[in-house]
N, C-alpha and C positions, 0 to 999 in steps of 0.2 A: 355053950348058957346061951339060953332065951333072949330076945331084947323085950323089954315091954312093947306093947301097942298101944300108943295114948290115942287117946278122945278127940276131936278135934275142940267139946270144949273146953279140952284141958290145956291145949295147947294156946289159944286164945287167952288166957285167962294165966296162961304164964309170960305170956306176950304183954297184954294190959300193963300187967304186975312191972312187967323191969320198963316199960314203958314210961309210968311214976317213976319209979324209981332214979331212970336216967336224965328223963327233965328236971328235979328235984336238984342234980348233983351234981349239973352241963354249968358252965361256965363259962363264961364270954369267952377265954382262954383258951379251955376243954373243947370248947366246938373251934375254934382259929386254930388249934396245934391235931384237932380229929382232919380237917380240910387238907392242913399240910401234906396230911398222912396219909391220904388217903389219895393225893395228887401224884405222894412219893410211888406207894402201888401202884399206881397207874402207869408211867413212866418204867417204873424196876419190870412187873408186865411185858412192856413192847419191848424193852431191850430182851427180856427172855427169850420170847418171842422170833427178835430180829439175828439171834445168837443158833438155834434153832434150827431154824432152817440156815441160814450160813451154814452147820453142823449135817444139815443132811446133802447141803449142794455138795459142797468138798467129797461125803462118803460116798457118794453117787456119782462125781471126777474118781477119786480114786477106785471105785469098784469096777470100773470101764478099762485100767490101766493094767491095773493087777492081775 
C-alpha cells in the first residue's frame, strides 16, 4: 500500500493545531509528570545502552574462547 506524501504546509498546519490543543490541555501537574517521564526515559535509555555494551563485550570474549 502506497504511503501518502504530505506537503510541508500540511505538516506545519497539523503541528500548529497540535500545539494549540496541547497548550490548552496542559496543566502544571501534567507538565511535571511529562518532565518526570522524560527523565525516566533518558535513564532507561542509558541503562539499555550499558547492557548492550556489556552484551557485546561478553559475546566478543566468548567468541575467542570457543
